[in-house]
ZAZAVO-721351 format. One line per field, with one value per atom (N, C-alpha, C): residue number from 0; x, y, z. Coordinates in steps of 0.05 Angstrom, whole numbers, padded with zeros to 5 digits. Example, Ala and Ser with C-alpha at 12.3 -4.5 7.8 and 13.67 -1.06 7.14 Angstrom:
! residues 2
i 0 0 0 1 1 1
c1 00264 00246 00264 00257 00273 00258
c2 -00114 -00090 -00066 -00045 -00021 00001
c3 00156 00156 00156 00142 00143 00157
***
This chain:
! residues 312
i 0 0 0 1 1 1 2 2 2 3 3 3 4 4 4 5 5 5 6 6 6 7 7 7 8 8 8 9 9 9 10 10 10 11 11 11 12 12 12 13 13 13 14 14 14 15 15 15 16 16 16 17 17 17 18 18 18 19 19 19 20 20 20 21 21 21 22 22 22 23 23 23 24 24 24 25 25 25 26 26 26 27 27 27 28 28 28 29 29 29 30 30 30 31 31 31 32 32 32 33 33 33 34 34 34 35 35 35 36 36 36 37 37 37 38 38 38 39 39 39 40 40 40 41 41 41 42 42 42 43 43 43 44 44 44 45 45 45 46 46 46 47 47 47 48 48 48 49 49 49 50 50 50 51 51 51 52 52 52 53 53 53 54 54 54 55 55 55 56 56 56 57 57 57 58 58 58 59 59 59 60 60 60 61 61 61 62 62 62 63 63 63 64 64 64 65 65 65 66 66 66 67 67 67 68 68 68 69 69 69 70 70 70 71 71 71 72 72 72 73 73 73 74 74 74 75 75 75 76 76 76 77 77 77 78 78 78 79 79 79 80 80 80 81 81 81 82 82 82 83 83 83 84 84 84 85 85 85 86 86 86 87 87 87 88 88 88 89 89 89 90 90 90 91 91 91 92 92 92 93 93 93 94 94 94 95 95 95 96 96 96 97 97 97 98 98 98 99 99 99 100 100 100 101 101 101 102 102 102 103 103 103 104 104 104 105 105 105 106 106 106 107 107 107 108 108 108 109 109 109 110 110 110 111 111 111 112 112 112 113 113 113 114 114 114 115 115 115 116 116 116 117 117 117 118 118 118 119 119 119 120 120 120 121 121 121 122 122 122 123 123 123 124 124 124 125 125 125 126 126 126 127 127 127 128 128 128 129 129 129 130 130 130 131 131 131 132 132 132 133 133 133 134 134 134 135 135 135 136 136 136 137 137 137 138 138 138 139 139 139 140 140 140 141 141 141 142 142 142 143 143 143 144 144 144 145 145 145 146 146 146 147 147 147 148 148 148 149 149 149 150 150 150 151 151 151 152 152 152 153 153 153 154 154 154 155 155 155 156 156 156 157 157 157 158 158 158 159 159 159 160 160 160 161 161 161 162 162 162 163 163 163 164 164 164 165 165 165 166 166 166 167 167 167 168 168 168 169 169 169 170 170 170 171 171 171 172 172 172 173 173 173 174 174 174 175 175 175 176 176 176 177 177 177 178 178 178 179 179 179 180 180 180 181 181 181 182 182 182 183 183 183 184 184 184 185 185 185 186 186 186 187 187 187 188 188 188 189 189 189 190 190 190 191 191 191 192 192 192 193 193 193 194 194 194 195 195 195 196 196 196 197 197 197 198 198 198 199 199 199 200 200 200 201 201 201 202 202 202 203 203 203 204 204 204 205 205 205 206 206 206 207 207 207 208 208 208 209 209 209 210 210 210 211 211 211 212 212 212 213 213 213 214 214 214 215 215 215 216 216 216 217 217 217 218 218 218 219 219 219 220 220 220 221 221 221 222 222 222 223 223 223 224 224 224 225 225 225 226 226 226 227 227 227 228 228 228 229 229 229 230 230 230 231 231 231 232 232 232 233 233 233 234 234 234 235 235 235 236 236 236 237 237 237 238 238 238 239 239 239 240 240 240 241 241 241 242 242 242 243 243 243 244 244 244 245 245 245 246 246 246 247 247 247 248 248 248 249 249 249 250 250 250 251 251 251 252 252 252 253 253 253 254 254 254 255 255 255 256 256 256 257 257 257 258 258 258 259 259 259 260 260 260 261 261 261 262 262 262 263 263 263 264 264 264 265 265 265 266 266 266 267 267 267 268 268 268 269 269 269 270 270 270 271 271 271 272 272 272 273 273 273 274 274 274 275 275 275 276 276 276 277 277 277 278 278 278 279 279 279 280 280 280 281 281 281 282 282 282 283 283 283 284 284 284 285 285 285 286 286 286 287 287 287 288 288 288 289 289 289 290 290 290 291 291 291 292 292 292 293 293 293 294 294 294 295 295 295 296 296 296 297 297 297 298 298 298 299 299 299 300 300 300 301 301 301 302 302 302 303 303 303 304 304 304 305 305 305 306 306 306 307 307 307 308 308 308 309 309 309 310 310 310 311 311 311
c1 00017 00004 00019 00022 00030 00013 00022 00002 00014 00037 00047 00031 00027 00008 -00018 -00028 -00058 -00058 -00034 -00037 -00033 -00016 -00015 -00039 -00054 -00086 -00105 -00097 -00114 -00110 -00084 -00080 -00086 -00088 -00095 -00129 -00140 -00169 -00176 -00158 -00164 -00163 -00150 -00145 -00169 -00185 -00209 -00235 -00237 -00264 -00268 -00297 -00309 -00310 -00299 -00302 -00327 -00342 -00377 -00392 -00379 -00397 -00391 -00398 -00398 -00403 -00426 -00433 -00412 -00396 -00373 -00346 -00348 -00319 -00317 -00343 -00348 -00374 -00376 -00402 -00419 -00446 -00456 -00461 -00451 -00459 -00490 -00497 -00530 -00541 -00572 -00576 -00581 -00569 -00570 -00552 -00532 -00513 -00525 -00541 -00549 -00534 -00543 -00530 -00539 -00551 -00563 -00589 -00601 -00622 -00641 -00662 -00687 -00706 -00698 -00717 -00709 -00683 -00667 -00656 -00663 -00646 -00619 -00598 -00567 -00561 -00545 -00536 -00510 -00490 -00464 -00450 -00434 -00417 -00397 -00384 -00353 -00338 -00316 -00298 -00276 -00275 -00246 -00226 -00209 -00182 -00160 -00159 -00137 -00117 -00119 -00099 -00079 -00062 -00044 -00057 -00083 -00101 -00117 -00110 -00119 -00127 -00107 -00108 -00132 -00125 -00148 -00170 -00177 -00207 -00215 -00201 -00207 -00223 -00203 -00215 -00244 -00247 -00268 -00293 -00291 -00308 -00314 -00298 -00301 -00318 -00314 -00326 -00355 -00360 -00385 -00402 -00387 -00401 -00410 -00389 -00393 -00416 -00419 -00437 -00466 -00473 -00494 -00507 -00482 -00483 -00496 -00486 -00490 -00522 -00529 -00551 -00577 -00572 -00593 -00590 -00560 -00562 -00558 -00543 -00538 -00512 -00502 -00476 -00472 -00452 -00449 -00419 -00412 -00383 -00380 -00354 -00349 -00326 -00334 -00314 -00294 -00269 -00248 -00234 -00239 -00218 -00195 -00172 -00146 -00130 -00122 -00109 -00082 -00072 -00043 -00045 -00021 -00011 00010 00021 00044 00041 00064 00067 00056 00040 00024 00045 00070 00089 00087 00092 00098 00066 00049 00020 00025 00028 00029 00056 00080 00100 00108 00101 00111 00087 00093 00073 00079 00091 00092 00084 00072 00062 00086 00109 00133 00141 00139 00146 00132 00106 00088 00085 00099 00095 00123 00138 00157 00152 00168 00159 00156 00140 00145 00164 00179 00191 00177 00161 00155 00123 00109 00082 00064 00045 00021 00017 00020 00015 -00002 -00030 -00044 -00045 -00041 -00042 -00021 00002 00023 00016 00008 00001 -00016 -00035 -00056 -00059 -00035 -00035 -00050 -00043 -00053 -00079 -00092 -00114 -00134 -00126 -00138 -00137 -00123 -00116 -00143 -00144 -00160 -00194 -00193 -00221 -00229 -00207 -00214 -00222 -00213 -00207 -00239 -00253 -00275 -00301 -00292 -00309 -00312 -00296 -00296 -00284 -00282 -00274 -00248 -00225 -00211 -00201 -00210 -00212 -00185 -00188 -00171 -00176 -00165 -00180 -00158 -00160 -00142 -00153 -00141 -00149 -00132 -00145 -00136 -00127 -00102 -00093 -00081 -00070 -00061 -00080 -00099 -00113 -00134 -00138 -00155 -00141 -00116 -00100 -00077 -00075 -00062 -00082 -00090 -00115 -00097 -00068 -00053 -00048 -00049 -00042 -00076 -00069 -00092 -00104 -00130 -00148 -00130 -00122 -00108 -00087 -00070 -00041 -00046 -00069 -00073 -00085 -00103 -00114 -00091 -00069 -00048 -00032 -00030 -00012 -00030 -00056 -00072 -00071 -00067 -00073 -00044 -00022 00004 00003 00002 -00003 -00022 -00047 -00064 -00050 -00036 -00025 00000 00017 00039 00033 00012 00005 -00010 -00024 -00039 -00017 00006 00021 00033 00044 00060 00039 00011 -00004 -00001 -00003 00001 00026 00048 00068 00075 00069 00072 00053 00024 -00001 -00012 -00004 -00018 -00038 -00026 -00048 -00079 -00077 -00104 -00123 -00112 -00125 -00146 -00135 -00152 -00167 -00194 -00207 -00221 -00231 -00251 -00236 -00247 -00233 -00259 -00249 -00268 -00245 -00253 -00237 -00248 -00223 -00230 -00250 -00258 -00292 -00308 -00310 -00325 -00325 -00295 -00288 -00275 -00290 -00275 -00275 -00247 -00242 -00246 -00251 -00255 -00258 -00282 -00287 -00265 -00251 -00234 -00213 -00207 -00187 -00190 -00219 -00218 -00209 -00205 -00190 -00160 -00148 -00127 -00127 -00150 -00158 -00166 -00184 -00185 -00156 -00146 -00121 -00103 -00106 -00090 -00103 -00128 -00143 -00165 -00176 -00193 -00227 -00241 -00268 -00289 -00290 -00310 -00306 -00323 -00321 -00345 -00332 -00356 -00357 -00345 -00341 -00366 -00383 -00402 -00426 -00432 -00445 -00470 -00493 -00513 -00521 -00529 -00538 -00513 -00485 -00463 -00459 -00471 -00467 -00462 -00436 -00436 -00423 -00421 -00415 -00384 -00373 -00341 -00341 -00309 -00298 -00274 -00276 -00258 -00247 -00267 -00266 -00243 -00242 -00229 -00247 -00240 -00258 -00259 -00252 -00259 -00293 -00303 -00328 -00335 -00355 -00364 -00375 -00375 -00378 -00416 -00427 -00454 -00447 -00463 -00464 -00465 -00446 -00444 -00464 -00475 -00499 -00516 -00535 -00550 -00564 -00555 -00563 -00530 -00534 -00506 -00513 -00491 -00489 -00461 -00460 -00430 -00430 -00410 -00399 -00371 -00373 -00342 -00323 -00336 -00322 -00312 -00326 -00322 -00353 -00357 -00380 -00382 -00398 -00405 -00431 -00424 -00440 -00448 -00468 -00468 -00472 -00474 -00475 -00506 -00519 -00545 -00544 -00561 -00559 -00533 -00519 -00484 -00489 -00464 -00457 -00432 -00420 -00388 -00383 -00358 -00346 -00317 -00302 -00270 -00263 -00236 -00225 -00220 -00211 -00207 -00231 -00257 -00282 -00284 -00283 -00284 -00266 -00246 -00226 -00212 -00209 -00195 -00173 -00166 -00141 -00135 -00111 -00106 -00085 -00093 -00075 -00069 -00076 -00070 -00091 -00096 -00116 -00143 -00144 -00173 -00162 -00182 -00176 -00204 -00208 -00231 -00225 -00245 -00245 -00261 -00257 -00273 -00301 -00316 -00342 -00356 -00340 -00349 -00343 -00320 -00318 -00337 -00341 -00367 -00392 -00397 -00424 -00424 -00395 -00400 -00402 -00385 -00388 -00420 -00435 -00461 -00483 -00471 -00491 -00487 -00459 -00455 -00469 -00467 -00477 -00511 -00522 -00549 -00561 -00540 -00550 -00549 -00530 -00522 -00548 -00553 -00582 -00604 -00607 -00635 -00632 -00617 -00612 -00614 -00601 -00608 -00636 -00646 -00680 -00694 -00688 -00703 -00700 -00674 -00670 -00684 -00684 -00697 -00724 -00735 -00764 -00770 -00757 -00771 -00751 -00728 -00710 -00689 -00670 -00645 -00624 -00603 -00576 -00552 -00536 -00511 -00491 -00475 -00462 -00436 -00412 -00391 -00396 -00382 -00382 -00377 -00358 -00344 -00370 -00378 -00406 -00430 -00433 -00458 -00450 -00426 -00418 -00416 -00406 -00413 -00440 -00455 -00483 -00498 -00490 -00504 -00492 -00467 -00462 -00467 -00485 -00488 -00513 -00508 -00525 -00535 -00567 -00575 -00589 -00577 -00593 -00613 -00642 -00656 -00660 -00658 -00669 -00645 -00615 -00594 -00590 -00602 -00597 -00568 -00558 -00522 -00523 -00501 -00500 -00471 -00474 -00442 -00438 -00413 -00412 -00404 -00420 -00407 -00382
c2 -00028 -00001 00026 00037 00067 00096 00094 00121 00142 00151 00172 00185 00160 00166 00176 00160 00171 00201 00204 00230 00255 00249 00267 00261 00238 00243 00257 00262 00281 00305 00313 00344 00348 00333 00337 00345 00330 00329 00358 00366 00393 00417 00412 00435 00438 00417 00421 00411 00412 00405 00428 00429 00447 00439 00449 00430 00435 00450 00450 00431 00417 00401 00365 00358 00334 00312 00316 00295 00294 00314 00313 00303 00306 00297 00268 00260 00225 00218 00205 00200 00173 00174 00157 00131 00109 00085 00083 00065 00061 00047 00047 00039 00015 -00004 -00037 -00035 -00023 -00025 -00018 -00041 -00033 -00019 -00012 00004 -00013 00004 -00011 -00020 -00039 -00059 -00032 -00033 -00015 -00031 -00052 -00066 -00074 -00063 -00071 -00038 -00029 -00006 -00014 00006 -00001 00022 00018 00038 00037 00056 00060 00075 00064 00072 00078 00099 00113 00122 00117 00136 00145 00177 00186 00183 00166 00166 00185 00204 00227 00230 00228 00240 00222 00223 00207 00200 00202 00189 00171 00158 00138 00107 00104 00077 00079 00101 00109 00110 00125 00129 00099 00089 00056 00043 00046 00031 00036 00063 00075 00065 00066 00072 00039 00023 -00007 -00015 -00007 -00007 -00006 00017 00026 00005 -00002 -00011 -00043 -00056 -00082 -00081 -00060 -00059 -00059 -00041 -00051 -00066 -00080 -00110 -00129 -00122 -00149 -00142 -00121 -00109 -00115 -00105 -00113 -00139 -00151 -00183 -00169 -00151 -00147 -00138 -00145 -00147 -00114 -00098 -00068 -00067 -00074 -00066 -00035 -00027 00001 00009 00021 00034 00050 00043 00062 00078 00100 00115 00124 00114 00121 00137 00163 00184 00179 00182 00176 00191 00215 00235 00249 00271 00278 00301 00310 00329 00355 00368 00395 00416 00420 00438 00438 00409 00409 00416 00415 00421 00450 00466 00500 00510 00492 00514 00500 00476 00464 00478 00476 00492 00477 00459 00444 00408 00409 00379 00361 00370 00349 00343 00363 00359 00333 00333 00316 00291 00290 00261 00248 00258 00241 00228 00206 00187 00209 00195 00206 00207 00226 00229 00222 00244 00249 00250 00235 00227 00220 00228 00221 00192 00172 00143 00128 00135 00122 00091 00076 00051 00044 00057 00042 00048 00071 00079 00062 00049 00030 00001 -00005 -00028 -00057 -00053 -00082 -00079 -00049 -00051 -00052 -00043 -00044 -00077 -00091 -00112 -00131 -00127 -00140 -00132 -00105 -00099 -00107 -00110 -00119 -00149 -00168 -00195 -00204 -00182 -00181 -00168 -00162 -00158 -00126 -00112 -00077 -00075 -00055 -00046 -00025 -00024 -00006 00011 00037 00054 00075 00091 00120 00143 00155 00192 00204 00226 00252 00274 00297 00318 00337 00349 00365 00392 00390 00412 00436 00423 00445 00459 00443 00455 00482 00477 00491 00509 00512 00534 00547 00536 00551 00566 00587 00597 00614 00622 00634 00624 00594 00580 00585 00574 00571 00543 00544 00520 00492 00500 00480 00469 00489 00480 00467 00470 00459 00431 00431 00399 00388 00397 00379 00372 00389 00375 00358 00353 00342 00313 00309 00286 00277 00285 00273 00267 00277 00267 00245 00245 00225 00200 00203 00176 00168 00190 00177 00165 00178 00170 00142 00139 00118 00090 00099 00076 00069 00093 00088 00071 00075 00057 00022 00021 -00007 -00018 -00004 -00012 -00017 00000 -00007 -00019 -00018 -00032 -00053 -00063 -00087 -00100 -00108 -00127 -00118 -00092 -00075 -00079 -00080 -00080 -00055 -00031 -00006 -00004 -00003 00000 00031 00037 00060 00085 00104 00129 00157 00171 00192 00215 00237 00266 00275 00291 00306 00331 00337 00354 00344 00317 00312 00335 00342 00357 00349 00343 00341 00363 00371 00397 00392 00371 00366 00337 00327 00301 00288 00303 00289 00272 00283 00266 00234 00226 00199 00178 00198 00183 00174 00187 00179 00158 00164 00145 00119 00114 00086 00074 00094 00074 00068 00074 00073 00054 00042 00019 00034 00056 00059 00057 00047 00037 00047 00058 00067 00097 00115 00137 00144 00157 00166 00196 00208 00236 00258 00250 00266 00273 00295 00304 00323 00311 00325 00352 00375 00400 00414 00411 00427 00446 00442 00455 00489 00501 00525 00534 00519 00528 00529 00540 00544 00527 00515 00496 00503 00498 00496 00525 00549 00574 00583 00575 00582 00588 00599 00607 00584 00567 00539 00531 00521 00521 00486 00473 00454 00451 00429 00426 00414 00411 00400 00374 00354 00329 00314 00301 00284 00260 00253 00241 00243 00239 00246 00215 00195 00168 00154 00127 00110 00104 00108 00102 00093 00077 00072 00090 00102 00125 00120 00109 00109 00094 00075 00055 00054 00080 00086 00086 00073 00071 00093 00115 00144 00133 00135 00137 00161 00168 00200 00194 00215 00214 00215 00192 00189 00161 00162 00141 00134 00154 00149 00163 00146 00158 00168 00190 00191 00208 00200 00208 00214 00224 00228 00206 00201 00189 00211 00231 00252 00262 00262 00272 00251 00225 00201 00205 00218 00215 00244 00248 00274 00284 00303 00308 00344 00348 00371 00375 00376 00375 00401 00426 00448 00461 00447 00457 00454 00430 00423 00411 00410 00402 00392 00375 00364 00354 00364 00351 00330 00317 00294 00296 00322 00318 00319 00335 00332 00306 00295 00269 00250 00248 00232 00237 00265 00272 00264 00264 00255 00228 00212 00178 00169 00186 00181 00182 00211 00215 00193 00193 00167 00137 00133 00108 00108 00133 00140 00132 00139 00148 00115 00093 00079 00059 00067 00049 00049 00078 00084 00068 00064 00056 00026 00009 -00015 -00020 00000 -00007 -00011 00014 00010 -00016 -00030 -00046 -00069 -00075 -00093 -00094 -00069 -00069 -00069 -00058 -00057 -00070 -00084 -00096 -00075 -00089 -00070 -00080 -00068 -00080 -00058 -00058 -00039 -00056 -00037 -00051 -00034 -00044 -00029 -00028 -00008 -00002 -00024 -00042 -00065 -00085 -00089 -00114 -00101 -00074 -00069 -00067 -00062 -00057 -00084 -00108 -00135 -00142 -00133 -00146 -00127 -00098 -00089 -00104 -00115 -00130 -00157 -00167 -00195 -00200 -00216 -00226 -00253 -00255 -00284 -00295 -00318 -00335 -00352 -00341 -00359 -00390 -00388 -00418 -00437 -00429 -00447 -00441 -00423 -00424 -00411 -00401 -00393 -00361 -00358 -00324 -00322 -00299 -00286 -00262 -00251 -00216 -00209 -00186 -00169 -00155
c3 -00001 -00001 -00001 -00018 -00023 -00011 00013 00031 00019 00010 -00008 -00025 -00041 -00069 -00061 -00037 -00033 -00021 -00004 -00002 -00016 -00039 -00060 -00079 -00080 -00094 -00078 -00050 -00035 -00042 -00045 -00046 -00077 -00094 -00122 -00122 -00102 -00106 -00089 -00075 -00058 -00078 -00101 -00118 -00142 -00146 -00161 -00147 -00125 -00117 -00092 -00096 -00072 -00050 -00029 -00006 00012 00002 00012 -00001 -00022 -00039 -00028 -00013 -00003 -00024 -00042 -00063 -00076 -00081 -00106 -00093 -00074 -00054 -00050 -00041 -00037 -00046 -00075 -00080 -00064 -00059 -00046 -00058 -00042 -00052 -00057 -00069 -00072 -00044 -00045 -00019 -00015 -00030 -00024 -00006 -00003 00019 00044 00061 00092 00107 00126 00154 00176 00194 00218 00218 00223 00221 00236 00219 00233 00251 00257 00280 00306 00307 00333 00341 00360 00370 00381 00376 00384 00393 00424 00430 00433 00433 00436 00453 00468 00496 00482 00487 00473 00491 00495 00508 00495 00495 00486 00507 00505 00519 00516 00525 00511 00526 00551 00569 00587 00599 00615 00642 00639 00661 00653 00628 00609 00633 00637 00658 00683 00696 00718 00708 00685 00670 00660 00647 00640 00662 00690 00712 00716 00725 00726 00716 00689 00666 00672 00672 00677 00694 00718 00744 00744 00727 00725 00706 00684 00666 00677 00689 00699 00723 00736 00759 00744 00716 00709 00695 00685 00671 00688 00705 00729 00739 00742 00755 00736 00709 00687 00669 00676 00664 00627 00624 00597 00592 00564 00559 00548 00564 00552 00540 00511 00498 00503 00505 00501 00477 00460 00443 00455 00458 00466 00444 00444 00420 00434 00427 00442 00423 00435 00429 00423 00398 00392 00359 00373 00354 00365 00344 00359 00380 00383 00408 00399 00423 00416 00403 00410 00398 00372 00362 00336 00318 00326 00310 00313 00332 00329 00318 00318 00310 00282 00270 00243 00225 00194 00180 00153 00145 00123 00119 00099 00097 00092 00083 00082 00114 00130 00162 00173 00162 00179 00162 00137 00124 00141 00153 00165 00190 00198 00218 00246 00265 00288 00309 00319 00342 00371 00373 00401 00399 00413 00404 00438 00436 00459 00448 00465 00452 00472 00476 00486 00490 00470 00466 00486 00482 00494 00527 00533 00561 00581 00561 00572 00558 00551 00532 00548 00575 00582 00592 00597 00604 00575 00558 00526 00517 00524 00514 00532 00556 00573 00562 00562 00545 00522 00502 00473 00473 00497 00495 00508 00520 00527 00511 00491 00467 00464 00473 00467 00443 00435 00411 00414 00400 00407 00375 00383 00355 00363 00345 00344 00349 00368 00369 00365 00346 00341 00336 00346 00346 00323 00305 00282 00296 00315 00328 00304 00285 00272 00255 00246 00229 00244 00271 00289 00294 00301 00318 00303 00271 00257 00229 00243 00222 00207 00212 00195 00168 00169 00147 00129 00100 00084 00089 00083 00089 00074 00049 00032 00045 00060 00073 00093 00106 00133 00127 00104 00098 00087 00076 00065 00090 00106 00129 00143 00148 00158 00149 00120 00104 00109 00111 00114 00148 00163 00194 00197 00183 00187 00179 00150 00139 00160 00167 00188 00213 00225 00250 00247 00228 00226 00219 00204 00198 00225 00243 00258 00283 00283 00301 00289 00263 00254 00258 00261 00262 00292 00313 00338 00350 00344 00359 00341 00325 00300 00322 00341 00355 00357 00361 00360 00339 00310 00286 00286 00287 00293 00265 00265 00245 00243 00269 00275 00285 00286 00292 00298 00315 00319 00320 00311 00313 00337 00356 00376 00367 00390 00384 00362 00354 00327 00312 00302 00278 00261 00238 00215 00195 00190 00176 00146 00134 00107 00098 00089 00083 00066 00044 00031 00045 00072 00085 00090 00087 00086 00064 00045 00022 00036 00048 00065 00087 00101 00127 00115 00092 00083 00070 00056 00044 00076 00093 00122 00139 00130 00138 00159 00160 00175 00160 00169 00155 00168 00193 00205 00223 00216 00231 00251 00274 00288 00299 00285 00285 00276 00258 00251 00271 00277 00295 00280 00277 00265 00280 00273 00291 00297 00291 00298 00276 00255 00226 00237 00226 00226 00253 00271 00302 00298 00324 00324 00340 00330 00343 00364 00388 00416 00410 00412 00413 00396 00365 00347 00325 00303 00284 00261 00263 00250 00259 00235 00241 00233 00244 00232 00210 00196 00156 00164 00146 00144 00144 00161 00165 00138 00130 00109 00101 00128 00130 00162 00161 00192 00197 00184 00191 00189 00197 00193 00166 00147 00119 00112 00090 00085 00056 00055 00033 00025 00000 -00012 00004 00016 00036 00063 00071 00102 00109 00137 00146 00164 00161 00177 00195 00223 00240 00256 00255 00266 00297 00309 00339 00341 00353 00360 00374 00395 00413 00423 00425 00436 00460 00476 00501 00500 00498 00498 00520 00538 00555 00556 00571 00566 00591 00588 00607 00634 00631 00652 00664 00658 00666 00689 00692 00715 00740 00741 00757 00770 00792 00800 00788 00783 00768 00766 00759 00753 00735 00709 00681 00677 00684 00681 00666 00641 00628 00638 00652 00663 00692 00712 00738 00749 00765 00770 00804 00821 00850 00856 00880 00880 00876 00890 00887 00854 00834 00811 00795 00805 00790 00802 00825 00839 00823 00811 00801 00776 00758 00727 00730 00747 00750 00752 00768 00774 00750 00739 00718 00690 00694 00665 00674 00700 00705 00706 00713 00706 00677 00659 00625 00619 00627 00617 00627 00653 00670 00652 00646 00624 00604 00586 00565 00564 00591 00596 00597 00620 00627 00600 00581 00555 00539 00536 00524 00540 00564 00579 00576 00572 00568 00535 00519 00490 00475 00481 00468 00449 00437 00424 00443 00436 00450 00453 00472 00467 00446 00429 00403 00403 00392 00376 00350 00339 00312 00294 00311 00287 00287 00315 00311 00285 00295 00277 00252 00243 00210 00204 00221 00210 00205 00225 00224 00198 00190 00169 00143 00145 00116 00118 00136 00133 00113 00098 00080 00084 00081 00100 00064 00057 00041 00057 00043 00066 00057 00028 00023 00028 00031 00033 00065 00082 00110 00116 00099 00105 00109 00122 00129 00114 00101 00086 00091 00084 00088 00064 00060 00036 00039
***
């Protein structure tokens, strides 16, 4: 797989495509490619594991999950979106795509920080995905859109390659952008070439809003319901519970701090939300799921005459 070629292709599309025209950027597949079943509700419990508190956060969240599973006798798999990317200083200081096409020297590697915990959760049925913030795009507003997207394409390819080399055991196929912010849908050409098949970043209702106190704004959602588009399965934020590792534990990270009272309140709020969903499932049917499971089910074709199951 030649990632550099895919990055170059991404740059060429930037020059000839209107960024606001999502239909021109990513042509939609035909409707016979199914997504989620309409006969059964699915709920997704997701965690953006993005700080050095990841191990503590994973433990606290898992304890809550296990307590609710036992009480309602229901399985609750979690999708852990683990942050992996370069240092903050590189994103605010460097300004060329060539720099970001190089291998990573210094990086925040959540997979390494919590490897044993993530292995255990994966083996019990959880999904391990990738979490990435487009820091350069959001915080280098002095650069043009085209330059920042070129940088983003290069960095996504480099980071994805590093994840595969360092942490191939997790077979990462899903991702979520930080702040649910996708700067340009054309970057998914690079992500697909890097092995990413599922995105959980689309958040309907955010169109035009500012991102993280910057002048960057959210795009119109490429879809408002789960849909496979040009090889990427987009699952918009709906029936989704999203929390951060640092919201569950006391801390002082400088840019955020949390006392015991607020951490306790956050854990209680999370437990109550998941319990309500578990109660709904017990009363009305449905299930908690991961994106990979739902994706596999959406691709499953039933041959009713032969009684066989296969996958597209």
